[in-house]
C-alpha positions, 0 to 999 in steps of 0.5 A: 213414234211421232217421228216415224209417223211423220217420216212415213207421211212425208214418204207417202207424199213423195211417192205420190209425187213420184207416181204423178211424175212417172205418169207424166213422163210415160205420156210424154214418151208415148206422144214422142214415139207416136209422133215418130210413126210408131204404132200403138202396139209398138209404143206399148211394147217400148213402154212395157205396157199393153197396147190398150194402155199405150 
């Protein structure tokens, strides 16, 4: 049982790290798209998010 608990904790840590990296990459992509002249609406569409979040 301890091994399962430890594995679950490690996987939660990995998931948190992956979420952080994904957010960083999304922000970098948004900046790059904006620097190429795309509108905020276009950036949102490209990232699959609303324009308010872009």
